[in-house]
C-alpha positions in Angstrom: -15.3 -16.6 -7.1 -16.4 -17.2 -10.8 -15.0 -15.5 -13.9 -17.7 -12.9 -13.7 -16.8 -11.6 -10.4 -14.1 -9.2 -11.3 -13.1 -5.8 -9.7 -13.9 -2.7 -11.8 -11.3 -0.6 -10.2 -8.3 -0.8 -8.1 -9.1 -0.3 -4.2 -6.2 1.6 -3.6 -5.9 4.1 -6.8 -9.1 3.8 -8.4 -7.8 3.0 -11.9 -9.3 0.5 -14.2 -6.0 -1.0 -15.3 -6.6 -4.4 -13.9 -5.4 -7.8 -15.2 -5.6 -11.3 -13.3 -2.3 -12.0 -11.1 -0.4 -15.2 -11.8 -0.8 -15.5 -7.8 -3.9 -17.7 -8.3 -7.7 -17.6 -7.9 -9.1 -13.9 -7.0 -5.8 -12.1 -7.2 -5.4 -9.0 -9.5 -2.6 -6.5 -10.5 -3.1 -2.9 -11.1 -1.1 -1.5 -13.8 -1.4 2.1 -12.7 -0.2 2.0 -9.2 1.9 -1.2 -9.5 -0.1 -3.1 -6.6 -1.4 -6.6 -6.1 -4.5 -7.5 -4.1 -6.7 -10.5 -3.7 -10.6 -10.7 -3.7 -12.4 -13.0 -1.1 -16.1 -14.0 -0.9 -16.8 -14.3 3.0 -20.3 -15.3 2.7 -23.9 -14.2 2.7 -25.6 -12.0 5.2 -28.7 -13.2 6.6 -32.0 -11.1 5.2 -32.8 -8.2 7.5 -29.3 -8.3 9.4 -28.2 -4.7 10.1 -25.1 -3.4 11.7 -25.7 -1.9 15.2 -24.4 1.6 14.1 -27.3 1.6 11.2 -29.9 0.9 13.9 -28.6 3.6 16.3 -28.8 6.1 13.5 -32.4 5.4 12.7 -33.5 5.9 16.3 -32.0 9.5 16.6 
């Protein structure tokens, strides 16, 4: 991830008091709930690829 790809809020408590962690690249710490988490880029989805759940919802 690049410097531009930063979380806007904590995925656990929703607070915006985040700072980079010393654990390494993509790791963040929340000052509000005292939790640490890590972001990881998994890859790109193919254009037009959809989950089976989405397709079933449209058929009903």
